[in-house]
N, C-alpha and C positions, 0 to 999 in steps of 0.2 A: 515423502513428507513425514511419514511416521518415523522412518529411520533417522532423518535429520533432527527431528525434535528429541528423539531418544538420545542421540549422541550429545546434543547440547545439554540436555538435563543431566545426563551422566557426568559430563565434564564439570558442570556447575556444582554438582553435589560431591563428586570425588575429589576435585581440586581442594576445597576447604578441608575435607577429611585428611587428605595427604599432608596439607599444611599443618593441621593440628598434630599429626603423627610426628612430623619433623620437629615441631616445637617441643612435643613431649620428650622425644629422644634427646634434644638439646638440654632440656632441664634435668633429665635423668643423668646425662653425662656430667653436667655441672655438679649434681648431687654426689655422683660417684667420685669426682675429683676432690670434692670437699672431704668425703670420707677417707680417701687415700691420703690426703694431707694430714688429717687427724691421726691416721694410722702411723704415718712417719713421725709425727710429733710424739706419739705414745712410745714408739721404739726408741726415740732420742732420750726420753725421760727414763726408760727402763734400763738403758745401757749402763749408766753409772751404778745402778743398783746391782746389776750382774757383776760389775767389778768389785763391789763391796762384798759380794757373796764368796769371793776367794779369801779364805781365812788363814791359810797356811801354805807354805811351799810343799812340794812333793817329798815324801819320805825317802824314796829311792829315785834313781834316774829314770826308771821305767814307769813310775807312777805319775799320775797327773797331780796337780795341786789339790789341796783339800778344799772342798766347796760346801757351803751351807747356804742354799738358795734363800734369798730374802723373800719374805711373804709376798710382796707384789709380783716377784718373778715366778714364784711357785703358783700363785693364783693365775698368772698369765698363761703358764704352760698347761695347768690343769683345766682352765676354761676353754682351751682349744685343743682337745685331744686329737692327735694326728695332724694338726695344722699349725703347730708351733714347735720351736726347738731353739737350742743354743749351742754354741761351739766355743771352746777355749783353745786358742793356739798360741804357740810361742812367738817370738818376735819375727821369726822367718816364715810363719804360717803353718808349721807342723801341728797336727792335731794332738791335743793333750787331754781334753775332756769334752763331754757333751756329745752332740750328734755329729757323726762323721759324714753324713750325707750332705751337710751344708758345705757348699764349695768354699774353699779357702780364699780369703782376700787379704792382701797385705797393704794396709793404708800407708801412704807416705807421710802423712801428717797425723796430728792428734785430733783432727776434726772428724766427726762422724761421716761415714760414706754410705750411701744407699744404693742398692741395686736389686734387681729382680732375678730370680732363678726358678727353674721348674724341676720338680722331682715327682716321679710317679703320677704325672698328669695334674699336679697341683702347682700353681704359681705362687711363689713366696716372695714377700717383701723382706729384704735383709738389710740390717744396719751393721756396719763393722767399724770398730774404733780401738785405738791403742790406749791402754791404761797402765799406770804404775800401780801394781797391787802388792799385797804382802808376799806374793810368790815372784815378784819381779815384774818386768815389762811383759805384758801379754796382749794378744789381740782377741777381743771378745766380739762375738757375732750373735745377734738375736734375730730369729726368723719368724714371720707371721704369714700363715697361708690363707687367712681370711681377707684376701685382697679385694677391696671393693670394686676395683676396675675389672677384675676377673668375673665377679658376680654381676657386674653391670651388663655384660653381654647376654647372660641368661635372663636378667631382669627385662632388658629391652625386648627380647624375643617373646617372652611369655606375658609380659605386662603391657607391651605397647604394640609390637608388630602383629601378634596373633589376634588381639581384640580388634585392632583397626582393620586387619584383613577380613575378619569375619563381618565387621560392620560394613565394609565396602561391598562385599559379596551380597550381604543382605540388602543393602541399599540398591545395588544393581537389579536384583530381582524385584524389589518393591517399586523402583522407578519404571521398570519394564511393564509390570502389571498395571501401575497407575496410568502410565502414558497410553497403554493399549485401551484401557477403559475410558480415559478422558478423550481420546481421539476417535473413538468409535462413531459418534455422531458426525464428525467432520469427514471421516472416511465414507460413511454412508451417503453424505451429501455429495462427495466427489463421485461415487459410483452412480448415484441417481442422475447427476448431470451427464456423465459419460454414457449412460444407457439411453439418453434422450435422442430422438430422431432430429435431424437438422430442421424440420418444420415445427417441432414442438417448442414454442417459445412462451409457454404458460408460466405464470409466476410460481416461485418456490414458496412453500408455507414456512414463514419465519418462526412460527411457534414450535416447530419440530426440531429446531437447531439450538445449540447453546447460546447464551446471551452474548458471549464474546464474538460469535460468528454472525450474529444477526445484522450488524452493519455491512458485512460482506454479502449476505443474502439480499439485503435491501439494494445494494449496488448492482448485484446480478439481476434482480428483478427490474430495476430501472433500465439496465442495458437490454434485457429481453424485450421490454416494452418499446424502447426506441427502435431496436432492430425489427420488431414486429410491425410497428407503425410504418417504417420505411418499406418493408416488404409488402405490406398491405397497400401502401401508396403506389408502389411500382406495379403491383397486380392490377389495381384499379386504373392506373394510367394506361397500361397496355390494353386492358379490356375496353376502356373508353375510346382510346385512339383507334383500335381496330373497328369498333362499332361505328364511330363517327366518320372515319375516312373511307369506309367501304362504299357508301352510297355515292359521294361525289367522284371518287376514283372510278367506280363502275360506270357512271354516266360519261365521264371523260373518255374512258376506254371504248365505250359503245359508239360515241361520236367519231372518234379517230378510226375505229374499225370500219364504220360505215363509209367514211371518206376514202379510206384505203381501198375498199372494194370498188367504190365508184371510180377511183383513179385507175384501177387495174382493168376496168372494162375496156373491150376493144374500141368502142366508140369514143372513149375519153382520151385515147392516145397518151396515157400517162399523166394527164392533167385533170384537175377538178376545180370547178368554180363554186365559190361559197358566197352566199348572200350576206349582206351586212348584218342581218338579224342573227344568222348563225354564228358569225364571228363575235358579235356582242355577247351572245349566250355562252360561247366558249370562254371569252374573257371573264365573264361573270363567274362561271364555274371554276375557272382557274384561280381567280382572286379569292373566292370563298374557300377553296381547298387550301391555298397558301395561308389565309388568315386562320383557318382552323388548325393547321399544323403549328403555326406560331403561337396560338393561344394554348394548345395542348402542351407545347414546350414550356411556355410561361407558367402554366398550372403545375407542371412537374417541378420546375425550379422553385416555385413559391410554396412548395409543400411544407407545412409547419413542422413536421417531424424531422425533416432534413435540415432546416434552417435554425433549429433551436440552439445549436452549439456554435453558430457563427457570431463573431464579435459585432456589437452595434457601433454606429458612427453618429457624429453630430450632423443633423440634416436641417438645412434652412428651408422652411416651407414656402417662403415668399419666392426664393429663387426657383424652387421646384415648380411652383404654379406658373411662373413666367415662361419657363422653358417648355412646359406642356402646352400652354396657350399658343406659343409660336408654332409648334409642330401640328396643331389642328386648325389653324386659321384658314388654310386652303380648303379643307373639307367643309368647314362651316360656311365659307363664302360661296362655295358651289351650290349650297342649299339656301342661300340668302338668310342665314341664321346669324343673329347678333351674339357673337361669342365674347363675353366680357370677363373682367378680372377685378376682384375686390380683395387684394392681398395685403396683409399687415405682417410685420415682422414677428416671427415665432420660430423657435428652434426646438427640435425634439431629438431623442436618441432612437435610432433605428437603422434600417438598411435603405440607403437612398435609391438604389436601382429598383427595389421592390416597391417603395412608395411611388416612384415614378411610374411603374407598371400599373399600380392601383389607380392612380389619378388618370393615366392615359386611357385605361379601360372605361372608367366612369365618364370621361369626356367623350370618348368614342361612342359609347351607348347613348349619351344624351344627344349628340349631334345626329346619330343615325335614326333615332326614334322621334325626335322633335320635328314637327311639320315645318314646311318652308315659312320663312319670315318669323320664325320663333326666336326665343331667347334662351341662351345657356350661359350661366355665370359660374366662374370658379372662385372660391373664397378660401381664405386661411387667416388665422389670427389667434387671439387669446380670448378665452371665455373665462370670466371671473367666477370665483366660488361664491358660496353663500355670504351675503352681506358684504360683498366686495372683498372678501378675504383673499389677499394676494398669495398666501401660502397654499391655497387650494386651487389656484388658477390652473387651467389646462389649455393645451393647444388643440385646434380643430382644423380639419381639412374637409371641404365639402364641394359638391357639384349640384347646381340647381337648374332645372329646366321647366318649361311650360308646356311640355308634351302631354301625352295621354295619361301618364302616371301609371301606378300599379295599384289595383284594388287591395283593400286591407286583407282579405282572405288569401291573397296570392303573394304577399310580401315575404313570408317565411320561405315558401317554395322557390321564390325567384332567386334565392341565393344558392340553390342546388345546381349541380352540374347538368348542363344540357337541357335545363328546363326553360321553356318559353311560355310566357303568359298567353293563355288562349285569346285569339283575336288580334295578336300583335302583327302589324304589317311590316313589310321589309324583310330583308334577309339577315339572319343571325344564327349563331351556334348555341346560344344559351350558356356561354362561358364567361362573359365579361364580368358580371356580378359575382360569379363563383370564384374567379381569380381574385377579385378585390376582397372578398370575404376571407379567402385563404391567407392573403397577405395581412389582413387585420388580425387573424389568429396568430400569425408569426409575431406580431407586435403586441400580443396579449391585449388586444382591443376588440371592440365590436362595431360592426358596420350597421348603422341605423338608417332605415328607409322610412320616409315620412312624406306627406303631401307638401308640395311647395306653397300652395295657397288654397283658400276656401272661397269658391265662387258660387253664388246662389245656393249656399248650403251644401255644396258638393266639393269634395277635394279634387284639385287639379294639379297637374305637374308632379314632379318628383324631386325630392331633396335627399341626397345620399351623404351622410356625415360620418366622419371618423374622428373620434376624440382620443388624444394621446397625452401622456404626461409631459408637462412643460419642462424643458431643459434650462436650468439656471445659467 
């Protein structure tokens, strides 16, 4: 992580610096080219003056022509000691006067010709031109060793490359130091997470991290919380399942072992006779164990922490109530209970199979604990907001019975897992309302328990209601 950020920062800083260096070199080269052009123009202007400096022919054949350097030529030579010179040659290029180290050039025309030459490590710019002088036709050459393009290489190295190289090295050290300092809290966070044990899912303190990293820390904390909730739910489910299944399974095993021993006795001859009472008790225990296993599975599937990330669906409460009513008619008829339906159209956003499980548990509880010839009613619809405001209307789902009800002091605990109200008759596991409450939490709603009616000043029956946001 650190290395990757360092490389990116170095590239982002060094790339502009390199670009600036290339641009600087380009402009220096343009400046040197302009200076060289000005130098050529100066040599072109001075060449005729050098021709005017020839005032007379040679006295003898071995002597050169008589020269009297014009002031501009003299000043040019004097202003560049060791870096300027001139040469006077005859029409064939033979040296007559001036500096012999200037290589001879024989122009074919009378136009000035430019070339570069090197002598003693110095590069000279030389102009050569034919002139008709007082000494006849001569070839005159003027050399200038202050070539701007030669100096340009030294200028680029000392004025551009060296400063930029030093700047790049300094920037590399500065970036390395800055990145190391800036990433220290992030590296400490990484090491702190790596040092954690798999069971340590406590939240990370966001105040100890840089502001840029706090969204990441907040996301990690949310992830830790979700994983911790799921792990806690699994541990609770395993503990509850082991605790609740131990007793009925032990009873079943004891009965089967007793029958097996009776069947293996010599007098039984491999057969055993069971009374109707024993068979009914076996069936009841088996049904209770099966129901308990199904409810535990439903409780695990309805865990709010595991369902929070599942997408919601459009649920028609009226269709839901009708299907649940049909599935419980037989059980209600067996107890001579009037199972009724008061359903009005209402649609909500949620998980249909969970709401079906919730309503099924509520109806199952109501049928189970309502005495014979009692009444159980399933309702759904829309409840208006304050002053009939449609914008604040909500959907509701409820089950009402005229059974024994739940005392006020026990209603909160009745929603806990495996809790049964003292004095409750009939068989049960204490999971029906707990499952319904867990499903309500998944839908970010609350399960409300209240008396169905008041008779002789005392509450009777039970109404369980779930209110959900109405889907437009």
